C-alpha positions in Angstrom: 26.0 -6.6 -83.2 29.4 -7.2 -84.6 30.7 -4.9 -87.5 32.2 -6.2 -90.7 35.4 -4.2 -92.7 34.4 -1.3 -95.4 36.7 -3.3 -97.6 34.9 -7.1 -97.0 31.4 -6.7 -95.8 29.6 -9.6 -94.7 25.6 -10.4 -93.4 25.2 -8.8 -90.5 26.1 -10.6 -87.6 24.0 -10.1 -83.9 24.8 -11.7 -80.6 22.9 -15.7 -80.4 20.6 -17.0 -78.3 23.0 -19.0 -75.5 23.3 -22.6 -76.4 22.2 -23.9 -73.0 19.0 -22.6 -73.5 19.0 -24.8 -76.5 20.4 -28.1 -76.1 18.8 -29.6 -79.0 21.3 -28.1 -81.1 24.5 -29.5 -79.8 22.6 -32.7 -79.3 21.8 -33.0 -83.0 25.1 -31.8 -83.9 26.7 -34.8 -82.1 24.2 -37.3 -83.5 25.4 -36.3 -87.1 29.0 -36.4 -86.0 30.0 -33.0 -86.5 31.2 -31.9 -83.1 29.6 -29.0 -80.8 29.1 -25.7 -81.1 30.9 -23.7 -78.6 30.7 -20.1 -77.3 33.8 -18.6 -79.3 33.5 -17.3 -82.5 29.3 -18.1 -82.6 27.2 -15.5 -84.7 23.5 -15.3 -85.3 22.3 -13.6 -88.5 19.2 -11.7 -88.5 15.4 -13.3 -89.0 12.4 -14.5 -87.3 14.1 -18.1 -86.1 16.9 -18.4 -83.3 20.1 -19.6 -85.3 23.6 -20.2 -84.9 27.0 -19.6 -87.4 30.3 -21.2 -86.3 32.9 -23.8 -86.5 32.2 -27.1 -84.3 34.7 -28.9 -82.4 35.1 -31.1 -85.4 36.2 -28.3 -87.6 32.9 -28.0 -89.6 31.7 -24.7 -90.2 27.8 -24.8 -89.8 24.7 -22.7 -89.8 21.9 -24.3 -87.5 18.5 -23.0 -87.1 15.4 -23.5 -85.4 11.8 -23.0 -86.7 8.2 -23.0 -85.5 6.7 -26.3 -84.1 3.1 -26.9 -83.8 1.0 -27.4 -81.3 -0.2 -30.8 -82.0 4.0 -31.6 -82.4 6.4 -31.6 -85.4 7.1 -28.5 -87.4 5.3 -27.8 -90.8 8.0 -25.7 -91.8 11.0 -27.7 -91.3 9.0 -30.7 -93.3 8.6 -28.2 -96.4 12.2 -27.3 -96.2 12.9 -31.2 -96.3 10.4 -31.8 -99.3 12.6 -29.2 -101.0 16.0 -30.9 -100.1 14.6 -34.2 -101.5 13.2 -32.8 -104.7 16.5 -31.0 -105.1 18.5 -34.1 -105.6 17.0 -34.5 -109.2 19.1 -30.8 -109.8 21.6 -31.7 -112.5 25.3 -30.7 -112.1 26.0 -27.3 -112.8 22.4 -26.5 -111.9 21.9 -22.5 -111.5 19.9 -23.2 -108.6 22.2 -24.0 -105.6 21.4 -23.9 -101.6 23.8 -24.7 -99.0 24.3 -27.9 -98.2 21.4 -29.6 -95.6 23.4 -31.5 -93.2 20.5 -33.0 -91.0 17.7 -32.2 -89.1 15.7 -33.5 -86.2 12.1 -32.8 -86.9 10.7 -33.4 -82.9 13.0 -30.4 -82.1 12.7 -28.7 -85.1 16.4 -27.9 -85.6 18.1 -27.6 -88.9 21.7 -27.8 -89.8 23.3 -26.8 -93.0 27.1 -25.9 -94.5 27.8 -22.5 -93.4 29.0 -20.0 -96.3 31.6 -18.1 -94.8 31.7 -14.2 -95.7 28.8 -14.7 -98.3 26.9 -11.6 -98.6 22.9 -11.4 -98.7 21.3 -10.1 -101.8 19.8 -7.2 -99.6 23.5 -5.6 -98.9 24.3 -6.3 -102.6 21.0 -4.4 -103.9 21.9 -1.7 -101.2 25.5 -1.5 -102.4 24.5 -1.4 -105.9 26.0 -4.9 -106.5 22.8 -6.9 -107.5 23.4 -5.9 -111.1 22.1 -7.4 -114.1 24.1 -10.2 -114.7 23.3 -11.5 -111.5 19.9 -10.8 -111.6 19.8 -13.1 -114.7 21.3 -15.4 -112.7 18.8 -15.5 -109.9 16.3 -15.9 -112.9 17.9 -18.9 -114.3 17.5 -20.1 -110.4 14.1 -20.0 -110.3 13.6 -21.2 -113.8 15.3 -24.0 -113.0 13.2 -24.4 -109.5 9.9 -24.1 -111.4 10.8 -26.8 -114.1 11.5 -29.2 -111.4 9.2 -32.4 -111.4 6.2 -32.4 -109.2 4.8 -35.7 -109.9 6.7 -37.9 -107.3 5.7 -35.9 -104.1 7.3 -38.4 -101.7 10.3 -40.3 -100.9 13.1 -40.7 -98.2 15.2 -38.1 -97.4 18.7 -38.8 -95.5 18.9 -37.8 -92.0 15.4 -36.3 -92.1 13.3 -38.5 -89.9 10.8 -39.7 -92.5 10.2 -43.0 -93.0 10.3 -44.7 -96.6 7.1 -42.2 -97.7 9.5 -39.5 -97.0 8.5 -36.0 -97.0 5.6 -34.8 -99.2 5.6 -31.6 -100.9 2.8 -29.1 -99.6 0.1 -28.4 -101.6 -1.9 -26.0 -99.1 -2.8 -22.6 -100.7 0.1 -20.2 -99.5 -0.9 -18.3 -96.6 0.0 -14.6 -97.8 -2.3 -12.3 -98.3 -4.5 -13.4 -95.3 -7.3 -13.5 -97.2 -9.8 -12.9 -93.8 -7.6 -10.2 -92.6 -9.0 -7.9 -95.5 -12.3 -7.9 -93.4 -10.7 -7.1 -90.0 -7.7 -8.1 -88.0 -8.0 -10.6 -85.3 -7.7 -9.1 -82.1 -4.9 -11.2 -81.2 -3.2 -9.8 -84.1 -4.3 -6.6 -83.5 -2.7 -6.4 -80.2 0.8 -7.6 -81.4 1.4 -5.1 -84.5 2.6 -1.4 -84.4 0.2 1.7 -84.9 2.2 1.7 -88.4 1.4 -2.1 -89.1 -2.4 -1.1 -88.1 -2.4 1.9 -90.4 -1.1 0.0 -93.1 -3.7 -2.6 -92.8 -6.2 0.2 -93.0 -5.0 1.2 -96.7 -5.9 -2.1 -97.9 -9.3 -2.6 -95.4 -10.7 0.7 -96.7 -10.0 0.1 -100.7 -12.6 -2.1 -101.8 -10.8 -2.0 -105.3 -7.6 -3.5 -103.9 -9.8 -6.0 -102.0 -11.7 -7.2 -105.3 -8.4 -7.5 -107.0 -6.7 -9.6 -104.3 -9.7 -11.7 -104.5 -9.2 -11.9 -108.4 -5.5 -12.9 -108.2 -6.2 -15.7 -105.8 -8.8 -17.2 -108.1 -6.4 -17.1 -111.1 -3.8 -18.2 -108.7 -6.2 -21.3 -108.2 -6.6 -21.7 -111.9 -2.9 -21.7 -113.1 -0.8 -24.6 -113.3 1.3 -25.3 -110.1 5.0 -26.1 -109.8 7.6 -26.1 -107.3 7.6 -22.9 -105.8 10.3 -21.1 -103.1 6.9 -19.3 -101.7 8.8 -16.4 -99.7 11.2 -15.1 -101.8 13.1 -11.8 -101.0 16.5 -10.4 -101.4 17.9 -11.7 -98.1 17.0 -15.2 -99.3 19.9 -15.0 -102.1 23.5 -15.2 -101.0 26.5 -14.5 -102.8 29.8 -16.5 -102.0 32.5 -17.3 -104.3 31.2 -15.4 -106.9 28.2 -18.0 -107.0 24.7 -17.1 -106.1 22.8 -19.4 -103.5 18.9 -19.6 -102.6 18.3 -20.5 -99.0 15.3 -20.9 -96.4 12.6 -23.2 -97.6 10.7 -23.1 -95.1 7.3 -22.0 -97.0 8.7 -24.5 -100.4 5.2 -26.1 -101.8 3.7 -26.4 -105.2 2.2 -23.3 -106.2 1.7 -20.7 -108.8 5.3 -19.9 -110.2 3.8 -16.4 -110.5 4.4 -15.7 -106.9 8.1 -16.1 -107.1 8.2 -14.1 -110.2 6.2 -11.2 -108.7 7.8 -11.5 -105.7 11.1 -10.6 -107.0 9.7 -8.1 -109.2 8.3 -6.3 -105.9 11.9 -6.6 -104.4 12.9 -4.2 -106.9 10.1 -1.8 -106.9 10.2 -1.5 -102.9 13.9 -1.3 -102.8 13.6 1.4 -105.9 11.0 3.4 -103.8 12.9 3.6 -100.7 16.3 4.4 -102.3 15.0 7.8 -103.5 15.2 8.8 -99.7 18.3 6.2 -98.7 21.5 7.5 -97.6 23.6 8.4 -100.8 20.6 9.2 -102.7 21.6 12.9 -102.2 23.1 15.4 -100.1 19.5 17.0 -100.0 17.5 14.0 -99.7 15.3 14.2 -96.9 14.8 11.3 -94.5 11.9 9.2 -95.6 10.6 11.7 -97.3 9.4 14.5 -95.0 9.8 17.4 -96.4 9.1 16.7 -99.9 5.5 17.9 -102.0 3.4 15.1 -103.5 5.2 16.5 -107.1 8.7 16.0 -106.1 8.0 12.2 -104.4 6.2 11.3 -108.0 9.2 12.8 -110.1 12.1 10.9 -107.4 10.2 7.4 -107.5 9.5 7.5 -111.2 13.3 8.2 -111.6 14.2 5.7 -109.2 12.0 3.2 -111.1 13.6 3.6 -114.5 16.9 2.9 -112.8 15.8 -0.6 -111.1 13.0 -1.7 -113.7 16.1 -3.0 -115.9 17.1 -5.8 -113.2 13.5 -7.0 -113.4 13.8 -7.3 -117.0 17.2 -9.0 -116.8 15.5 -11.3 -114.2 12.6 -12.3 -116.3 15.2 -13.0 -119.6 17.3 -15.3 -117.4 13.8 -17.0 -116.3 12.9 -18.0 -119.6 16.1 -18.7 -120.7 16.2 -21.4 -118.3 12.6 -22.6 -118.7 13.5 -23.2 -123.0 16.6 -25.2 -121.8 14.6 -27.5 -119.5 12.1 -27.7 -122.7 9.3 -25.8 -120.4 7.5 -22.6 -121.4 5.8 -20.3 -119.0 1.9 -21.2 -118.2 -0.7 -18.6 -120.1 -0.9 -15.3 -117.8 1.6 -15.7 -115.7 3.3 -12.3 -116.1 0.0 -10.8 -115.6 -0.2 -12.8 -112.5 3.3 -12.0 -111.4 2.4 -8.4 -111.8 -0.5 -8.9 -109.0 2.0 -10.5 -106.8 4.1 -7.8 -107.2 1.9 -5.7 -106.2 0.7 -7.4 -103.0 4.6 -7.6 -102.4 4.6 -3.8 -101.8 2.1 -4.0 -99.3 3.6 -7.1 -97.8 6.9 -5.0 -97.4 5.1 -2.1 -96.4 3.5 -3.8 -93.9 6.9 -5.8 -92.6 8.7 -2.6 -92.5 5.9 -0.6 -90.5 6.6 -2.7 -87.2 8.8 0.0 -85.9 7.1 2.9 -86.9 3.8 4.9 -85.3 2.9 6.4 -88.6 3.3 5.8 -92.2 5.4 8.1 -93.8 5.0 9.3 -97.3 7.6 7.1 -99.0 5.5 4.3 -97.5 2.2 5.6 -98.7 3.6 5.8 -102.6 5.0 2.0 -102.0 1.1 1.2 -101.1 0.3 3.6 -104.2 2.6 1.7 -106.5 1.2 -1.6 -105.0 -2.7 -0.9 -105.7 -2.1 0.5 -109.6 -0.3 -3.2 -109.9 -2.7 -5.0 -108.5 -5.8 -3.0 -110.2 -4.4 -3.0 -113.8 -1.8 -5.9 -113.7 -1.9 -6.7 -117.4 -1.1 -2.9 -118.2 1.9 -3.0 -115.5 3.7 -6.1 -117.2 5.5 -3.9 -119.8 6.2 -0.9 -117.5 7.8 -3.5 -114.7 10.0 -5.3 -117.2 8.0 -8.9 -117.7 7.7 -8.8 -121.6 9.6 -10.7 -123.9 13.1 -9.4 -123.5 15.2 -8.2 -126.4 18.4 -10.6 -127.2 16.4 -13.5 -125.2 17.1 -17.1 -126.8 13.5 -17.9 -126.8 
């Protein structure tokens, strides 16, 4: 992994997969007239998919990534991303929703090429450095509001360079995969073999709690009954990029028509999860023990509550930006959106807990505290709306 200077930290970079093992990458770049990527100056960013970032022989800065292919051929993930690119053409100039330009794709090889934003910083880095401030959160809220206000009636059309015919990419209307409802009863054996002991322990927190299971079923039912809009459906800090003072949103592989409360709840859940772990992060205090070991329950609760008070204004700023953008679009939030968003924030706490437990054999006290917050939100979403900042903000134009 390469490092960056303290003065200008950027996205963490890693050694990319050898391009000789992925000839489809340069084949696509050449078909698009962009040149080829060489080994010199080539980098990769973290993530589940192979990716490459660098300057082509044609002088173009590009970000290329592969996504999963289905056994039947093709890639539902790439198709969803292309459906967003097609719909995003309806965004007016100056829209708060920005995304790196899509330069072309190969549906057979499941490869997408996008404009590289050199020196961009992810939302995760900004949050850790306390730079994802109220103004930036408000801007993020406006971006999501613009996304949710996009018309979903025309779900087909031809996206240039996508490989689709005249019918074009259809927006996915399938139910979002998370939470995986069958796993609430038991994990498939193949899944158990792939999970760490920490992740299995985290799943047991869910599976052994009948109230949490009932709340997740109720949330799914409320989601099905809610009005659906275009939704990112995989919203996390690291999907945001700040470049040249502007905020961008990327990674549209889970884009679909769904409950807008998913995106709102995910952003709120990101801040709640960050607030929980920030108590024990480096810089939280010279005497702050790693991962909460050495603190008793009362101390964890006290520090956690203080951290939540510091970070929930970020959620309120996002919510204000979201409501203001909907108002500009002539839209209003659907009934019960804030309550469902609080429930999805609760699920997000468990989802992030499951992800971070991948490298651990046990659940530390902070992980259990995060699960406790998630449980509270799931069991009492209506009572949690005010606490996490999803009420009508003061000073809103609405």
